[in-house]
N, C-alpha and C positions, 0 to 999 in steps of 0.2 A: 260250593255253588260260587261261580264268579259273580261280583257285583259291580255293576257299572254305575257311576254316578255322574249325572250331567250337572255341570257348574253353569248356571246361567248368568254370567256377567253383566253388570249394568254399562251403561253407555259410556261413562267415563273411564271405566276400565279399559273398554276397547279404544278409547282416544288415547289413553296413556301407552297403549302397547304399539302405537304407531311410531316410525323412525322419526328423529328429530327434525329432518327436512320437511317431512309431511305434516308434522306438528306446527311448525313455523308457517307452512302454507295455509293451514287451518285458521290460524289466528289472524290472517288477513281479513277474515269475516267476522264482523262485529257480532253477529248473533251467536257465533261459536264462543266468543269471549264472554258474552253474557250468560249463555248456557253454562260455561265452565264455573263462572263465578258463582251461579246459583247452587251448583252441585257441591261445592267446597264445604268441608266442616266448618263451623262457626269461628274457630280460632284461626283457620287459614284464610277465611274471609277478611278477618281483622287485619292479618298482616299484609294482604293485598291492597287493602284500602289505605293502611298506613304508609305503604311505600309507593303509593301511585304517583306521587309527585316527587320522589327521591331518585335522582338520576345516579347517584354514586352508590357503589356496593356497600351493604350493611354487614357488619360482622356477626358471625353466629352468637358471640358473647353479648353483643348489644341486644340482639333479638331475644336472648333468654332473660334479659332483664325486663322485657315487656310482659313476662309471664310471672305469676304467683308461684311460689315453691311447690304447691300441691298440683300444679298444672303441667309438670315437666312431661308426662307421659302424653298428654294431649298435644303439647308442643311438638313433640317428636312425631307424632302422627301427621299433624298439620304440615310440617315441613316437608316429611316424606311424600306426601300427596302433591304438594306443590312441585317438588323435584320430578316426580314421575310424570306430571302433566306438562313439565317444562315452562311452567309458570314462573318458577324460580330457576335461575342459571346459577349453578353453583361453582365457585372458582376459589383458588388457594393463592394468597399473596406471597411475597418474597419470604415473610416471616412464617409461612405455612399456617397462617390463620384462615379458617374457612370463611368466606363472605357469600352473600346472597344479592342478586340484583333480579329485577322484574324483567321479564322477556320483553325486549323493546317493542315488538309488534303487538303483543298482547296490551302492553302498557299504553301504547299510542291509541289503540282502538278503545280501549276502556275510558281513558281521558276524553276522547271525543263523545263517547256515549253518554259520559256525566255531563258534559257541557251541553251538546246539542239535543240530548234526549233520544229515544229509541225510534228508529226510522225502520218501518216494515219492509219486508222484502218485496212484497206486492200488496196492492190495495185490494179490498174485497170488491166483488162486482156490484154495480147499482141494482137495487131491487127491481127496476123497471125492465132490466134485460133478462134476469133470471125467472124461471117459472116458480110455482110454490115451492119453497124450500122445506124440508122436513124440520119439525121442531125438535128440541133437544132430547125429548122422550122417544121421539121416532127414530132418531139418529142412534141412541144408545141402543134401542131394541135392533136396528140394522146391524150395528157393530156385533152385537152379541150373536145374531143369527148367522152372520158371515164366519165368525170365529167358530161357532158350533159346526157349521157345514165344513169348514176346513178340517176340524178334528175328526169328524165323522168320516171324511175322505181318507184320513190316515188310518182310521179303524177298519174300513171297508176296502183297504187297498188291494187285499188278497182276492177280491171278488171281480173277476175279469169282465163280467157283464156290467159292471158299474161305471157309467161315464165319468171321465174327469173333466172338472170345469177349472182346474187349477193350472195356472201357467207353468211352462217347462222350467223356467228358472227357479220357481219355488219348489217344483217337484225335485229338483236337484238337491235342494236343502234336506228334503226328505230322505233322499236316497244316500245321502253322505252318512248319516248315523242313525236314523231312525227306521229306515226301511232296508231290507237285503233282498237281493233278487239273484237267483242262479239262472243258468241258461234255460231258456224256454219255460220257466216257472214263474207264476205270479209273484209279485212282491209280497213279503210278509214282515211284520213288525219285528224288530230286533229287541233285546233287553233294553236298550236305551229308549226305543219307541214306547214299549210298555211303561216305563218309568216316567217318560214325558208326560203321558196322559193323566198321570196322577198329581202332576205339579200344579202350582197356582196359575191362574190366567197370566199374572204379571211375569212370572218366570218363564212359562211357556213363550210368552211374546218376545222376551228378551233372547231366548235361546234361538227362535227362528230369525230374529233381526241380526243376532251375531252370526249366525251361519250364512245369511243371505249377504252380509257384507264381506264374510271370509271369501265366498265364492265370486266376488264382483268381478276380479281379475279374469276369471275364465269366460266372463261376458264382455271382456274389453272395457270394463268400467273401473275408473280409478276409486279404491276404497275411500280415500280421503274426501273425495268428491261427494260419494254417496253418504258418508257419515255428516258431511256439512249440510246436505239437502235434507236429511232426515231431523237433524237438530233444528234447521230453520223451519221445518214444518211443525215443530213443536210450539214454534212462537206464533203460529196462525190462530185465529179465534174459532172455537167449535162451533159448527153451525153456519158459519158464513161461507159464501160461494167465491171461488178464486178462479181465473180464467186459466185454462191448460195451456193457451198459446203463450203465457208467460214463460213457461218451462222448456228448458232445452230437450234435446232429442233423447238424451239418456235418462233425463228426470222424467219424461213421458213414459218411458218403458217401466221405470220403478213405480210411477204412481198406479200403473194398472196392476202391478204385482201387490202393492200396498191395499188395493182395493178387494183383491181375494182374501187379504187378511182381516179386513173390516176397519183398516185405519183411516180410509177415505171412503166417501160415496161418490161415485161418478155419475153426472146427469148431463143430458144433451138438449139444447134448446133449438129453436129454428136455424140459427146461423152459428151460434156459439156453444162450446162446451165447456164444463167446469168440474171442479172436484170440491167436496165439502169435507173438511177434516172432522173426524169423531173423536171422542174422548181419548181414544187409545193413542191417536197421533199426537195431541197436544200434551200427553203426559210422558212422551218418550224421553224427555231431559230429567226426568224425576228420578229418584233413587229406586231401585227395585224393592227395597224394603218399606216403600210407601204403601200405607194400607187404605188409602181413600177409595181405591177401585176394587177392593174386595167384596165380593157379592154375598148376599145373605145366604146363610146356610140352609140346607133342606133335608139333613138325615138325621133319623132317631135310631139309635141302637139300644136294644133292650138287653137285659141280664141273661135271657134265654136264648141270645145270638139271633134273635129276629131283628130285621132291619126294615124301616119304613122311610121312604123317600119322598117328600111332598114336592114332586115336580112333574111337569108334563114333557120335559126335554127328552128327546130321544137320546142325546149325547150322554145325559146323566144315567140313563138306563145301561148303555153301553159300557160305560166306564166302571159301574157298579158290578156289572157282569164279569169284569176282569177278575174280580176277587170273591164274588158271592153267587149264590145260587138265586136266580130271579125266578119267583114263584108266579106272580101275575102282576098285570099293569092296568090300572084304572087311568081315567082321564087326567087325573091330577095327583096319582098315588102310585108309587113303586114299591112293591112288597117282596122282600126276599130274606135270605138266611145266610149267615156266614158259617160255612161247613168246613170240616177238615179237607174234604175232597176240592171244593173250590179253592181254598187256600193253597193247597199242594200244587194245584194247576197255576196259581198266580206265582209261586216260588220258582216254579219250573221254567216260567216265561221270564224271570229276572226280576220280578218286583219283590222288594223286601218287606218284612213284617213292620218295620219303622215306617216305611212310606205308605203303608195302609192305615196304621194307626194315626199318622199326621194327617192323611187325607180325611179320615172320619171326624177328627178333632177340628180341622179347619172348616168343614162344611157340616158342622153340626147345627141342627135346627135352632132358631132363637129361643125357643121354650127350654130347651136342654143346655144350650151353649153356656149359660150363666152358672150352670152347676159345676162342681169341681170333684171328681172329673167329668167332663162332658160325655165321655164313652165309658161304660162301666168297666171298673178295674179287671173284673173276672174275664171280661172279653179280650181286653188288650194283652193281660198276662197269657192268655191261652194262645192268641195269635202269634205271641213271641215263642211260646213252647213248641207249638207245631213246627216253627221255622227251625228251631234248634233240634228237633228230632231228625231233621235232614242233614244236619251238619255234625252229626255225633262221631262219624267215622270219615276220616280224610284217607282215601286209597292211594298208596304211592308204590309203584313198581319197585322191587328191592331184591338184594341178593344177600344171603345169610352166609357168614364165614365163621369157622370154629377150627379147633385141632391145630392151633398155631405151635410151631416147634419150641418157642421160647417167649418170654414176655417182651424182650426187645423188639422182636419181630412184631408181636401184636401191637405195642405201642407206635412203632413206626408206621405200621398199616393205618391206625388211627389218625395219626397225624397227616399221613397223605390224604386220607379220605376228607379231612377238615379243609385241607388246601384246596381241594376240589369243590369244596362245599356240598359234599355228598353222604357225610356221616350221619345216619338217622338214630343209631342206638348202639351203646357199647356196654360191656360187663367185663370189668378188670379182674373179677374173681375167677370166671370160668374161662376167660379168654375168648369171647365171643363178640361178634359186631355184625351190624346190618348196615349196608349202604345203598344208595340210590343206584337203579339198574342203569342209569346213564353212564355212571363212572366204572361199571363192572370190566370193562375191557381194559381200561387204564389200571384198575386195581390188580387184574390177573397178571399184567406185565410187571407190575411193581413187585408182586410177590415172587414171581420167577426170578427176578433180579437178586432178591433176598436170598435165595437158595444158593 
């Protein structure tokens, strides 16, 4: 069974993948420089601050002396990260000695930031202009509702009668890897799409943002400008209102797409309109591994494979339905069972046993989350065993050869099959071999020449 793995990289990995010219352009923005500094490993931050007012290149030997002997591995990780992000510019002098120097644009902006202090990209709107703004709890509930609607739209994408309230630019992100559509057929989830639904919210968000940036050029938007705006957005204050008129035309299109994802809330007054960043937006510059945004678990799995989910969310019910049999749903409780048939259906759709186990562990109810293990071992073992049942036999079309006239011809045939990477099995005692069907024609020609 093919296994598709989605890698949801964090924002700094996306920044590091940009060409050198684009990176230098990004570092012209003080917010980007601060976001980069925040994201660096502790030792890398130390190197940047130590070299902030050093204009001459520093040799690699000198930098190694700044680190204790047991910190060599951390030193390598820190330097590699700084080079990837082009914060360090690596050069070699006439003596072939490696030296490092801070990126001049990055250095100048960071110096300015340190002396003058942080300057906001835009000031919040005064309270006498805005209508009643949602409090932090209401804003968090809104962000969660928007994200759930977004994922439900993905799950229900195959139902033609379901109206789509998602913008076309965000739908393109779906169609790139999560949905597939043949001529005149309704879209359906791909293996990646099924796997996406079982990922953590943070990882899902990063995947969508990454693909949204990757598709930017198709919308005639510079990816570097979009990254700059998104990181700038992460420096806004959650719950404050910001005037939409301060945005460029490209940023206004982007802010509407971000509202679909629950990153911002849009509001309209009598004359003015504004956007309010949610926690999802202000956490954009943080690491993917940050656990502060993880929700409280809701699933209890028993040793008899019964499953109880303490949730009223329709999304939770649909996600659990991907790998279990839902028996009934009460206002705040979903009752189901993990069965062989439901798991086989999940495996058929490309979901792996490990993804199901990880999902159940990450979403374990607080009452069972403290137990070790949080999901009974007999359940996790059986899920893996049922998956292995499907992977016992790997069918490969092949051809069987025997009755070779001599050992030399047999060995030459084996060598020829190896060269074509088509040898599946050989028995030197009985002079028999099996090769892939792909190379059968070539093999037959080779044996004719041997005659």
